[in-house]
C-alpha positions in Angstrom: -69.5 -81.1 92.0 -71.2 -82.7 95.0 -68.6 -85.5 95.1 -65.7 -83.0 95.0 -67.3 -80.9 97.9 -67.7 -84.1 99.9 -64.1 -85.1 99.3 -62.9 -81.7 100.2 -64.8 -81.8 103.5 -63.4 -85.2 104.3 -59.9 -84.0 103.7 -60.5 -80.9 105.8 -61.9 -83.0 108.7 -58.9 -85.4 108.4 -56.4 -82.5 108.6 -58.3 -80.9 111.5 -58.3 -84.2 113.4 -54.5 -84.5 112.9 -54.1 -80.9 114.0 -56.1 -81.5 117.2 -54.0 -84.5 118.1 -50.8 -82.6 117.5 -52.1 -79.7 119.7 -52.9 -82.2 122.5 -49.4 -83.6 122.2 -47.9 -80.1 122.5 -49.8 -79.5 125.7 -48.0 -82.6 127.1 -50.8 -85.1 126.8 -49.1 -87.5 124.5 -51.1 -90.5 125.4 -54.3 -88.7 124.6 -52.9 -87.5 121.3 -51.9 -91.1 120.4 -55.4 -92.3 121.3 -56.8 -89.6 118.9 -54.6 -90.8 116.1 -55.4 -94.4 116.8 -59.1 -93.6 116.5 -58.5 -91.8 113.3 -56.8 -94.9 111.8 -60.0 -96.9 112.4 -62.4 -94.2 111.4 -60.6 -93.0 108.3 -58.6 -96.0 107.0 -60.5 -99.0 108.4 -57.4 -100.4 110.1 -56.4 -100.5 113.8 -53.1 -98.8 114.3 -51.9 -101.7 116.3 -52.3 -104.0 113.3 -50.0 -101.8 111.1 -46.9 -102.9 113.0 -47.7 -106.6 112.3 -47.9 -106.2 108.6 -45.1 -106.1 106.0 -45.1 -103.1 103.7 -46.6 -104.8 100.6 -49.5 -106.2 102.7 -50.1 -102.8 104.3 -50.1 -101.1 100.9 -52.6 -103.7 99.6 -54.9 -103.2 102.5 -54.7 -99.4 102.3 -55.1 -99.2 98.5 -55.4 -95.5 97.6 -55.3 -94.5 101.2 -51.6 -95.0 101.6 -50.8 -91.2 101.5 -53.3 -90.6 104.3 -51.7 -93.4 106.3 -48.3 -91.7 105.8 -49.8 -88.5 107.1 -51.0 -90.2 110.2 -47.7 -91.9 110.7 -45.8 -88.6 110.4 -48.2 -87.1 113.0 -47.6 -90.1 115.3 -43.8 -89.6 114.9 -44.2 -86.0 116.0 -46.2 -87.2 119.1 -43.5 -89.8 119.9 -40.8 -87.2 119.6 -42.8 -84.9 122.0 -42.9 -87.8 124.4 -39.1 -88.2 124.1 -39.1 -91.4 122.2 -36.9 -90.5 119.3 -36.1 -94.1 118.3 -39.7 -95.1 117.8 -40.4 -91.8 116.0 -37.5 -92.5 113.6 -38.9 -96.0 112.8 -42.4 -94.6 112.3 -41.1 -91.9 109.9 -39.2 -94.5 107.9 -42.5 -96.4 107.4 -44.3 -93.2 106.5 -41.6 -92.5 103.9 -42.0 -95.9 102.4 -45.7 -95.4 102.1 -45.3 -92.1 100.3 -43.3 -93.7 97.4 
């Protein structure tokens, strides 16, 4: 029971952090929102966001292990931030990667 409570708290904190970043982006501070998401990559997934673009999908999946769905959530949030910043092309590329991780 304690383990489940702990996991539920972690999931809630993760979702709250993503929500905060999206709120920051909606207020027009997209670079600050991106910095929040980048920090969440490191804290929650043990990877720097900048390293993700250097990895092929199979290597990324191997490094993420069971955390691939959380990574997809972060990528979707980043795509929202990029769209808020007017960068639709990058947002589309990031969404495609998120979709590949969800499978």
